[in-house]
DSSP file (Angstrom, degrees, kcal/mol; ACC not computed):
  #  RESIDUE AA STRUCTURE BP1 BP2  ACC     N-H-->O    O-->H-N    N-H-->O    O-->H-N    TCO  KAPPA ALPHA  PHI   PSI    X-CA   Y-CA   Z-CA
    1    1 A X     >        0   0    0      0, 0.0     4,-2.2     0, 0.0     3,-0.3   0.000 360.0 360.0 360.0 -34.8   23.9  -14.2    2.2
    2    2 A X  H  >  +     0   0    0      1,-0.2     4,-2.5     2,-0.2     5,-0.2   0.881 360.0  53.6 -56.8 -39.0   23.7  -12.5   -1.2
    3    3 A X  H  > S+     0   0    0      1,-0.2     4,-2.1     2,-0.2    -1,-0.2   0.902 109.6  48.8 -62.5 -36.6   20.4  -14.3   -2.1
    4    4 A X  H  > S+     0   0    0     -3,-0.3     4,-2.1     2,-0.2    -2,-0.2   0.911 110.9  49.8 -66.5 -41.8   18.8  -12.9    1.1
    5    5 A X  H  X S+     0   0    0     -4,-2.2     4,-2.2     1,-0.2    -2,-0.2   0.902 110.5  50.2 -63.0 -40.9   20.1   -9.4    0.3
    6    6 A X  H  X S+     0   0    0     -4,-2.5     4,-2.5     1,-0.2    -1,-0.2   0.897 108.4  53.0 -64.6 -39.4   18.7   -9.6   -3.2
    7    7 A X  H  X S+     0   0    0     -4,-2.1     4,-2.2     2,-0.2    -2,-0.2   0.920 108.5  49.4 -62.2 -43.6   15.3  -10.7   -1.8
    8    8 A X  H  X S+     0   0    0     -4,-2.1     4,-1.3     1,-0.2    -1,-0.2   0.929 112.7  47.4 -61.6 -44.6   15.2   -7.8    0.5
    9    9 A X  H  < S+     0   0    0     -4,-2.2    -2,-0.2     1,-0.2    -1,-0.2   0.879 111.1  51.5 -65.2 -37.6   16.0   -5.4   -2.3
   10   10 A X  H >< S+     0   0    0     -4,-2.5     3,-0.7     1,-0.2    -1,-0.2   0.883 110.6  48.4 -65.4 -37.9   13.4   -7.0   -4.6
   11   11 A X  H 3< S+     0   0    0     -4,-2.2     3,-0.3     1,-0.3    -1,-0.2   0.747 110.5  52.0 -74.8 -23.4   10.7   -6.7   -1.9
   12   12 A X  T ><  +     0   0    0     -4,-1.3     3,-1.4     1,-0.2     7,-0.3  -0.306  63.4 141.8-108.4  47.9   11.5   -3.0   -1.2
   13   13 A X  G X   +     0   0    0     -3,-0.7     3,-0.5     1,-0.3    -1,-0.2   0.788  69.6  58.5 -61.1 -27.5   11.4   -1.7   -4.8
   14   14 A X  G 3  S+     0   0    0     -3,-0.3    -1,-0.3     1,-0.3    -2,-0.1   0.696 119.5  25.4 -76.7 -18.3    9.8    1.5   -3.6
   15   15 A X  G <>  +     0   0    0     -3,-1.4     4,-2.3    -6,-0.1    -1,-0.3  -0.474  67.1 159.8-143.3  67.1   12.6    2.4   -1.3
   16   16 A X  H <> S+     0   0    0     -3,-0.5     4,-2.2     1,-0.2     5,-0.1   0.826  75.8  54.2 -64.7 -32.5   15.9    0.8   -2.5
   17   17 A X  H  > S+     0   0    0      2,-0.2     4,-2.0     1,-0.2    -1,-0.2   0.932 111.4  44.7 -67.8 -44.0   18.2    3.1   -0.6
   18   18 A X  H  > S+     0   0    0      1,-0.2     4,-2.3     2,-0.2     5,-0.3   0.910 112.9  51.9 -63.6 -42.6   16.5    2.4    2.7
   19   19 A X  H  X S+     0   0    0     -4,-2.3     4,-3.0    -7,-0.3    -2,-0.2   0.888 108.3  51.7 -62.2 -38.7   16.5   -1.3    1.9
   20   20 A X  H  X S+     0   0    0     -4,-2.2     4,-2.3     2,-0.2     5,-0.3   0.909 109.3  49.9 -64.3 -41.6   20.2   -1.2    1.2
   21   21 A X  H  X S+     0   0    0     -4,-2.0     4,-1.2     1,-0.2    -2,-0.2   0.917 118.7  37.4 -64.2 -43.2   21.0    0.5    4.5
   22   22 A X  H  <>S+     0   0    0     -4,-2.3     5,-0.9     2,-0.2     6,-0.7   0.888 115.4  55.3 -73.9 -39.6   19.0   -2.0    6.5
   23   23 A X  H  <5S+     0   0    0     -4,-3.0     5,-0.4    -5,-0.3     6,-0.2   0.902 115.2  35.4 -63.5 -45.0   20.0   -5.0    4.3
   24   24 A X  H  <5S+     0   0    0     -4,-2.3    -1,-0.2    -5,-0.2    -2,-0.2   0.777 119.9  55.7 -81.2 -26.9   23.8   -4.5    4.7
   25   25 A X  T  X5S-     0   0    0     -4,-1.2     4,-1.2    -5,-0.3     5,-0.2   0.559 114.7 -31.6 -82.9-131.1   23.5   -3.3    8.2
   26   26 A X  H  >5S+     0   0    0      1,-0.2     4,-2.6    -5,-0.2     5,-0.3   0.767 117.3  63.7 -68.6 -34.3   22.0   -4.7   11.4
   27   27 A X  H  ><S+     0   0    0     -5,-0.9     4,-2.2     2,-0.2    -1,-0.2   0.962 109.6  32.9 -65.8 -56.8   19.1   -6.8   10.2
   28   28 A X  H  > S+     0   0    0     -6,-0.7     4,-2.2    -5,-0.4     5,-0.2   0.942 123.8  45.3 -65.6 -46.6   20.7   -9.5    8.0
   29   29 A X  H  X S+     0   0    0     -4,-1.2     4,-2.6     1,-0.2    -1,-0.2   0.897 113.0  51.7 -64.7 -38.5   23.9   -9.7   10.1
   30   30 A X  H  X S+     0   0    0     -4,-2.6     4,-2.5    -5,-0.2    -1,-0.2   0.890 108.5  51.4 -63.7 -39.3   21.8   -9.7   13.3
   31   31 A X  H  X S+     0   0    0     -4,-2.2     4,-2.3    -5,-0.3    -2,-0.2   0.912 111.7  46.6 -64.7 -42.3   19.7  -12.6   12.0
   32   32 A X  H  X S+     0   0    0     -4,-2.2     4,-2.4     2,-0.2    -2,-0.2   0.914 113.3  48.6 -66.3 -42.2   22.7  -14.6   11.1
   33   33 A X  H  X S+     0   0    0     -4,-2.6     4,-2.5     2,-0.2    -2,-0.2   0.896 111.0  50.7 -64.7 -39.0   24.3  -13.9   14.5
   34   34 A X  H  X S+     0   0    0     -4,-2.5     4,-2.8     2,-0.2     5,-0.2   0.914 110.2  50.1 -63.5 -42.4   21.1  -14.8   16.3
   35   35 A X  H  X S+     0   0    0     -4,-2.3     4,-2.3     2,-0.2    -2,-0.2   0.910 111.6  47.9 -62.2 -42.8   20.9  -18.1   14.3
   36   36 A X  H  X S+     0   0    0     -4,-2.4     4,-2.2     2,-0.2    -2,-0.2   0.920 114.1  46.4 -63.9 -43.9   24.5  -19.0   15.2
   37   37 A X  H  X S+     0   0    0     -4,-2.5     4,-2.5     2,-0.2    -2,-0.2   0.909 112.7  49.7 -66.4 -41.9   24.0  -18.2   18.9
   38   38 A X  H  X S+     0   0    0     -4,-2.8     4,-2.8     2,-0.2     5,-0.3   0.918 111.4  48.8 -62.8 -43.9   20.7  -20.1   19.0
   39   39 A X  H  X S+     0   0    0     -4,-2.3     4,-2.5    -5,-0.2    -2,-0.2   0.913 112.7  47.3 -63.5 -43.1   22.3  -23.2   17.4
   40   40 A X  H  X S+     0   0    0     -4,-2.2     4,-2.3     2,-0.2    -1,-0.2   0.915 114.0  47.7 -64.8 -41.9   25.3  -23.1   19.7
   41   41 A X  H  X S+     0   0    0     -4,-2.5     4,-2.1     2,-0.2    -2,-0.2   0.931 114.3  45.4 -65.0 -46.2   23.0  -22.7   22.8
   42   42 A X  H  X S+     0   0    0     -4,-2.8     4,-2.2     2,-0.2    -2,-0.2   0.889 111.7  53.0 -65.8 -38.1   20.7  -25.5   21.7
   43   43 A X  H  X S+     0   0    0     -4,-2.5     4,-1.7    -5,-0.3    -1,-0.2   0.912 109.8  48.5 -62.1 -41.7   23.6  -27.8   20.9
   44   44 A X  H  X S+     0   0    0     -4,-2.3     4,-2.8     1,-0.2    -2,-0.2   0.872 108.7  54.9 -64.3 -37.2   25.0  -27.2   24.3
   45   45 A X  H  X S+     0   0    0     -4,-2.1     4,-1.9     1,-0.2    -2,-0.2   0.923 108.0  46.9 -62.4 -44.5   21.7  -27.9   25.9
   46   46 A X  H  <>S+     0   0    0     -4,-2.2     5,-2.2     2,-0.2     6,-0.3   0.858 113.8  48.2 -70.5 -32.1   21.4  -31.3   24.3
   47   47 A X  H ><5S+     0   0    0     -4,-1.7     3,-1.7    -5,-0.2     5,-0.4   0.933 112.5  48.7 -68.3 -45.1   24.9  -32.2   25.2
   48   48 A X  H 3<5S+     0   0    0     -4,-2.8    -2,-0.2     1,-0.3    -1,-0.2   0.807 103.9  61.1 -63.9 -28.7   24.3  -31.1   28.8
   49   49 A X  T 3<5S-     0   0    0     -4,-1.9    -1,-0.3    -5,-0.2    -2,-0.2   0.517 119.3-112.1 -75.8  -3.3   21.1  -33.1   28.8
   50   50 A X  T < 5S+     0   0    0     -3,-1.7    -3,-0.2    -4,-0.1    -2,-0.1   0.701  76.7 133.6  83.8  20.0   23.2  -36.2   28.2
   51   51 A X      < -     0   0    0     -5,-2.2     3,-0.2     1,-0.2    -4,-0.2   0.478  68.4-107.2 -84.1  -0.5   22.0  -37.0   24.7
   52   52 A X    >   -     0   0    0     -5,-0.4     3,-0.8    -6,-0.3     4,-0.3  -0.164  31.2 -71.1 101.5 167.3   25.5  -37.5   23.4
   53   53 A X  T 3  S+     0   0    0      1,-0.2     3,-0.3     2,-0.1    -1,-0.2   0.673 126.9  54.0 -73.7 -17.5   28.1  -35.7   21.3
   54   54 A X  T >> S+     0   0    0     -3,-0.2     3,-1.3     1,-0.2     4,-0.7   0.556  82.5  89.9 -92.4  -7.7   26.2  -36.4   18.1
   55   55 A X  H X> S+     0   0    0     -3,-0.8     4,-1.6     1,-0.3     3,-0.9   0.843  75.9  64.7 -59.8 -35.6   22.9  -34.8   19.4
   56   56 A X  H 3> S+     0   0    0     -4,-0.3     4,-2.6    -3,-0.3    -1,-0.3   0.801  93.3  64.0 -59.4 -24.6   23.8  -31.3   18.1
   57   57 A X  H <> S+     0   0    0     -3,-1.3     4,-2.2     2,-0.2    -1,-0.2   0.907 102.6  47.7 -61.6 -40.2   23.7  -32.7   14.6
   58   58 A X  H <X S+     0   0    0     -3,-0.9     4,-2.4    -4,-0.7    -1,-0.2   0.860 109.5  53.0 -69.5 -35.2   20.0  -33.4   15.1
   59   59 A X  H  X S+     0   0    0     -4,-1.6     4,-2.5     2,-0.2    -2,-0.2   0.936 109.7  48.7 -63.0 -45.7   19.5  -29.9   16.5
   60   60 A X  H  X S+     0   0    0     -4,-2.6     4,-2.5     1,-0.2    -2,-0.2   0.896 110.8  50.3 -60.8 -40.7   21.2  -28.5   13.3
   61   61 A X  H  X S+     0   0    0     -4,-2.2     4,-2.4     2,-0.2    -1,-0.2   0.903 110.9  49.1 -64.6 -40.5   18.9  -30.6   11.1
   62   62 A X  H  X S+     0   0    0     -4,-2.4     4,-2.3     2,-0.2    -2,-0.2   0.903 112.2  48.0 -66.0 -40.9   15.8  -29.4   13.0
   63   63 A X  H  X S+     0   0    0     -4,-2.5     4,-2.1     2,-0.2    -2,-0.2   0.909 112.5  48.7 -66.0 -41.0   16.9  -25.8   12.6
   64   64 A X  H  X S+     0   0    0     -4,-2.5     4,-2.1     2,-0.2    -2,-0.2   0.904 111.6  50.0 -64.9 -40.4   17.6  -26.2    8.9
   65   65 A X  H  X S+     0   0    0     -4,-2.4     4,-2.3     1,-0.2    -2,-0.2   0.896 110.0  50.1 -65.1 -39.7   14.2  -27.9    8.4
   66   66 A X  H  X S+     0   0    0     -4,-2.3     4,-2.3     1,-0.2    -1,-0.2   0.881 109.9  50.9 -67.2 -35.7   12.5  -25.1   10.2
   67   67 A X  H  X S+     0   0    0     -4,-2.1     4,-2.3     2,-0.2    -2,-0.2   0.885 109.5  51.0 -66.1 -38.1   14.3  -22.5    8.0
   68   68 A X  H  X S+     0   0    0     -4,-2.1     4,-2.5     2,-0.2    -2,-0.2   0.918 109.9  49.2 -64.8 -43.2   13.2  -24.5    4.9
   69   69 A X  H  X S+     0   0    0     -4,-2.3     4,-2.6     1,-0.2     5,-0.2   0.926 111.2  50.0 -61.1 -44.5    9.6  -24.4    6.1
   70   70 A X  H  X S+     0   0    0     -4,-2.3     4,-2.4     1,-0.2    -2,-0.2   0.903 111.0  49.1 -60.7 -42.0    9.8  -20.7    6.8
   71   71 A X  H  X S+     0   0    0     -4,-2.3     4,-2.4     2,-0.2    -1,-0.2   0.898 111.7  48.9 -65.0 -40.6   11.3  -20.1    3.3
   72   72 A X  H  X S+     0   0    0     -4,-2.5     4,-2.4     2,-0.2    -2,-0.2   0.914 112.1  47.7 -66.8 -42.4    8.5  -22.2    1.6
   73   73 A X  H  X S+     0   0    0     -4,-2.6     4,-2.6     2,-0.2     5,-0.2   0.916 112.0  50.9 -63.3 -42.6    5.8  -20.4    3.5
   74   74 A X  H  X S+     0   0    0     -4,-2.4     4,-2.2    -5,-0.2    -2,-0.2   0.921 111.4  47.6 -60.7 -44.6    7.3  -17.0    2.6
   75   75 A X  H  X S+     0   0    0     -4,-2.4     4,-2.4     2,-0.2    -1,-0.2   0.894 111.4  50.6 -63.8 -40.1    7.5  -18.0   -1.1
   76   76 A X  H  X S+     0   0    0     -4,-2.4     4,-2.3     2,-0.2    -2,-0.2   0.913 111.0  48.4 -65.3 -42.0    3.9  -19.2   -1.1
   77   77 A X  H  X S+     0   0    0     -4,-2.6     4,-2.2     2,-0.2    -1,-0.2   0.890 111.4  50.9 -64.2 -38.5    2.7  -16.0    0.5
   78   78 A X  H  X S+     0   0    0     -4,-2.2     4,-2.4     2,-0.2    -2,-0.2   0.915 111.0  47.4 -65.7 -42.6    4.6  -14.0   -2.0
   79   79 A X  H  X S+     0   0    0     -4,-2.4     4,-1.7     2,-0.2    -2,-0.2   0.893 111.5  51.4 -65.0 -38.9    3.2  -15.9   -4.9
   80   80 A X  H  < S+     0   0    0     -4,-2.3     4,-0.5     1,-0.2    -2,-0.2   0.910 112.8  45.1 -65.0 -41.4   -0.3  -15.5   -3.5
   81   81 A X  H >< S+     0   0    0     -4,-2.2     3,-0.9     1,-0.2    -2,-0.2   0.893 112.7  51.0 -67.8 -40.1    0.1  -11.8   -3.1
   82   82 A X  H 3< S+     0   0    0     -4,-2.4    -1,-0.2     1,-0.2    -2,-0.2   0.777 103.8  59.1 -69.7 -26.3    1.6  -11.5   -6.6
   83   83 A X  T 3< S+     0   0    0     -4,-1.7    -1,-0.2    -5,-0.2    -2,-0.2   0.617  86.3  95.9 -81.6 -10.7   -1.3  -13.4   -8.2
   84   84 A X  S <  S-     0   0    0     -3,-0.9     5,-0.0    -4,-0.5    -3,-0.0  -0.448  89.1 -97.9 -73.2 150.8   -3.9  -10.9   -7.0
   85   85 A X    >>  -     0   0    0     -2,-0.1     3,-1.4     1,-0.1     4,-0.7  -0.311  40.4-105.1 -62.4 156.8   -5.0   -8.1   -9.3
   86   86 A X  T 34 S+     0   0    0      1,-0.3     4,-0.5     2,-0.2     3,-0.3   0.842 118.4  42.5 -56.6 -39.6   -3.2   -4.8   -8.7
   87   87 A X  T 3> S+     0   0    0      1,-0.2     4,-2.4     2,-0.1    -1,-0.3   0.552  92.1  85.8 -86.6  -6.4   -6.1   -3.1   -7.0
   88   88 A X  H <> S+     0   0    0     -3,-1.4     4,-2.3     1,-0.2    -1,-0.2   0.897  89.1  48.9 -64.4 -41.1   -7.2   -6.1   -4.9
   89   89 A X  H  X S+     0   0    0     -4,-0.7     4,-2.2    -3,-0.3    -1,-0.2   0.908 112.1  48.9 -65.6 -40.6   -4.8   -5.3   -2.1
   90   90 A X  H  > S+     0   0    0     -4,-0.5     4,-2.7     1,-0.2    -2,-0.2   0.894 111.4  49.6 -65.9 -39.2   -5.9   -1.7   -2.0
   91   91 A X  H  X S+     0   0    0     -4,-2.4     4,-2.4     2,-0.2    -2,-0.2   0.883 109.3  52.8 -66.6 -37.0   -9.5   -2.7   -1.9
   92   92 A X  H  X S+     0   0    0     -4,-2.3     4,-1.1     2,-0.2    -2,-0.2   0.929 113.5  42.7 -63.3 -45.2   -8.9   -5.1    0.9
   93   93 A X  H  X S+     0   0    0     -4,-2.2     4,-0.9     1,-0.2     3,-0.4   0.927 115.1  49.8 -65.5 -45.0   -7.2   -2.4    3.0
   94   94 A X  H  < S+     0   0    0     -4,-2.7     3,-0.4     1,-0.2    -2,-0.2   0.846 104.9  58.3 -65.7 -33.5   -9.9    0.1    2.1
   95   95 A X  H  < S+     0   0    0     -4,-2.4    -1,-0.2     1,-0.2    -2,-0.2   0.848 112.1  40.0 -65.7 -32.8  -12.7   -2.2    3.0
   96   96 A X  H  < S+     0   0    0     -4,-1.1    -1,-0.2    -3,-0.4     2,-0.2   0.562 100.1  91.1 -91.7  -9.0  -11.4   -2.6    6.5
   97   97 A X  S  < S-     0   0    0     -4,-0.9     3,-0.1    -3,-0.4     2,-0.0  -0.583  83.3-106.7 -88.8 148.3  -10.4    1.0    7.0
   98   98 A X        -     0   0    0     -2,-0.2    -1,-0.1     1,-0.1     3,-0.1  -0.326  47.4 -88.3 -67.4 156.2  -12.8    3.6    8.5
   99   99 A X        -     0   0    0      1,-0.1     2,-0.1    -2,-0.0    -1,-0.1  -0.339  49.5-100.1 -64.8 145.3  -14.3    6.1    6.1
  100  100 A X        -     0   0    0     -3,-0.1     2,-0.5     1,-0.1    -1,-0.1  -0.441  32.1-140.7 -67.9 137.3  -12.2    9.3    5.6
  101  101 A X        -     0   0    0     -2,-0.1     2,-0.1    -3,-0.1    -1,-0.1  -0.881  20.4-120.4-100.7 125.3  -13.5   12.2    7.6
  102  102 A X        -     0   0    0     -2,-0.5     2,-0.6     1,-0.1    -1,-0.0  -0.378  21.9-134.6 -66.8 143.0  -13.3   15.5    5.7
  103  103 A X        -     0   0    0     -2,-0.1     2,-0.5     2,-0.0    -1,-0.1  -0.871  16.4-158.8-100.9 124.5  -11.2   18.2    7.4
  104  104 A X              0   0    0     -2,-0.6    -2,-0.0     1,-0.1     0, 0.0  -0.884 360.0 360.0-105.2 132.2  -12.7   21.6    7.6
  105  105 A X              0   0    0     -2,-0.5    -1,-0.1     0, 0.0    -2,-0.0   0.400 360.0 360.0-106.3 360.0  -10.4   24.6    8.0
């Protein structure tokens, strides 16, 4: 869990206090609890389907493989974003945004 917490803090450099509150609180713990519940439920499903007592091992392997794919995609997206020039992201957003309308008082 510490590597995940560090990643969240690294990504939220602009608001470290907010990231700490979310990171230690519900989000990370909720994700782990959801993963545990999903694995137990899927393991029970494959046993109930008559696939045998070793079938939950395959469910665990599939869940671990999907988590690895998600981590690799996340890392690739982060590297792609980091390799852009500093103003490129702002220009991309500005290009798709409507023109600012002056406010008259």
